[in-house]
Each structure stands twice: as structure tokens, then as C-alpha cells.
N, C-alpha and C positions, 0 to 999 in steps of 0.2 A: 903279597905283591901280585899284580896282574901282568902276565907276560903276553897277553893277547896283542897289544899294539906292536910289539917287536915282531911277532909271528906274522901279523898282517903286513908290515913293511917288507918282510922277507918274501912273502907271497907276491906282493905287488912288484918287486924287483924281478922275480922269476917270470911273472907274466909279461913284463915289458921285454925281457930278454928272449923269451920263447915265442912271443906273438909275432906272426908275419903280417905285414900289411896286405890286406886283401887287394887283388888286382883283377882286371878283366881277364877272364879265362879263355885266352886265345894263345896258340903257340907263338913263340917268339918270331919265327919266320913269317907267320901270318900277320902279326902286328907290324913287322918291318915292311912287308909288302904293302899293307894298307896305308901306313904312314907315308911311304914313298908316293903312292897314288894321290893321297890327300894333299901332300905338299906340292905336288905338280899341279893339281887343280887349284890350290890356293894361289899359286903364282899366276896361272891363267885367269883366275877370277879377279884378282886385284888388277891385272892388266885390263880386263874387260870393264871393270868398274871405272877405271881411269879413262878409257876410251869413250865410255858412255857420257862421262862428264865433259870430256873434250868436245864431243859433238854438241852437247847441250849448250855449251858456252859459245860455240862458233857457227852454228848453222844460221842460214839466212834464206829468205824467199817465201813463196806461198806455203801456207800451213805452218809457218814458223811457230806460232804460239801453241798450236796443238801438239807438235812434235816436241817442242821445248818442254812443255808441261808433262808430256808422256815419259820423257827420259828420267826425270827425277825419281819417280817411284821405282823405275827399273833399276836405277843405281842403288836405291835403298834396299831393294830385294836382294841384289847381289851381295851387298854388305852384310845382310843378315845371314846368307849362306856362307860367306867367308868366315864369319864368327863361329858358326856351327861346325864347319870343317876344322878350323883351328882348335876349337875346344875338343873335338873328337881326337885329334892328333895328341893333344895333351893327355886325354883320358887313356890313350893307349901307351902312355909313357914316352911319347915322342916330343920333339920340339917343333912347333909350328914356325916356319921361316917365311915371313912375309915382308922382309926388308926390301926396299926399293932396289938394292943391289942384286938380291936374289931374283926378284921378279924380272928385272932387266936381263939377267943371264939365262933364266930358265923358262920363261913363258914360251908356249908353243904358238902363240898368236903372232901374226905379222904386226910390224910397227904401224901404229895408227897414223894416217897421213895428216899432216898439219897444214897443208896447203889447199885444203878444200873448204868451201863455204856453203854451197848450195845444199838445201835440204835433201834432195834425192841422192847426192853424192855421199853425204854423211849416213843416210839410211842404208845405202848399199854397202858402205864400209862396215857399219854395225851388223848388218845382216850376215855378212861373211864371217865375222867374229863370233856372233851368237850361234850361228849354225855349226861352226867348227867346234866350239866348246860343248854345245849340246850333244853332238855326235860322240865326242870323246867321253863325256860324262856317262852316256849310255853304255859305252864299252866298259867303263870303270865300275858301273853297277854290277855287271856280270863278273868282273875280275874280283871285286871285294866279296861278292857272294860266294864265289868259288874258293876264296881264301878262308871262308868260314865266318865272315863278319857280316851277318845280316843287318846289323844296326847301321853300319856304314853304308851298305847298299841302300838301306831305307833313306838315309840322309841324302845320298846322291839321287835317289828317285825323286824326292821332293824338289831338289835343285833342277833336275832334268825337266820336270813339269813347268817350273817357272821359266827356264830358258826357252822351252818350246813355245810357251804362251807369248813371251816377249818377242821371240822371233816372228811369230804370227802377226803381232801388232805392227812390228817394223815392216814386214813384207806387205801388209795390207795398205800401208801408206805408199808403197812403191807401185801398186797395181792400178 
């Protein structure tokens, strides 16, 4: 009789019991700090995405079509960064929290005005929000890098470049 299959099953059971699931090699406190930063930016970014769409739907006046068409790709870019940040949170064993309730409670952006219609008013409101978030993301690049997570710093660097570019586009319409 061949006893190899029994021995193989025993070895497989031992491997399953002794095998640790590989994880990203960051200290727990670094992961926690980075997850907190990313969840904060997740809330701000969802808020900015909604504000961008609010402006897109409601602006009126000269240059309407140019600004209207400019805002959709901006919103799409934010959505892409939101997804990358949320996935990074999950990669770090955290829970991305992008519910409307959390966003409403934790966003650092001012509430978007719903009583404005003119293109320049919407652009000024967006410029304030894009600028505030871009400046915060730059601070977060340094914070996540200092925490030892160069990958998250890189994710935020890419986001910062997009925010800065889109802020420039918005401001160029105001000048």
C-alpha cells in the first residue's frame, strides 16, 4: 500500500496552518496613519467630485459650453483618484469609507453653494475647493512619505498634479 497520499494531506494541512498571509511591510502605526490620511482625502475628493458635477449642471452664461465640457473630464479624473486611494486603503488592511454620511460629516471643504448660476461664480467656488484640496494633498505627500509609505506618497503626487492642472484650467477661465 502507498502511504504517500496520507502524508501529502498531512503536509498540506500543516502548510495551511503555518502559512501567514503576506501583507504590506509597514508598521501598524504607519498603516493606521496612512489609512486615516487617505480616508480624509477620500471624503474631500468625493465632495469635490460632487461639487464639480453640481457646477457642471447649473452654470449659465458666456463660455457655458466650454466650461460645461471642461468639467466632465475633471470629474472623471477625480473619480479615478478616488478609486486608487480607496484601493490603497484596502491594500493596507483598512476600510475605505466613502459613504455620503461620512463625506458629509468629515469633508474639510466648505459646502458648495447651490444658489449660484453664473459661470464665474461657479469657477470661483471650484477654484477655492480645488486649491484647498491641492494644498492639503501636498502636505499629505510629505506625511505619508515620513510615515514610510512611498507608494501612497506617489499616489498622492499623481493626484496633486491633476488637481494643480485642473486648478490652472479653472483659474485661466477667470482671468
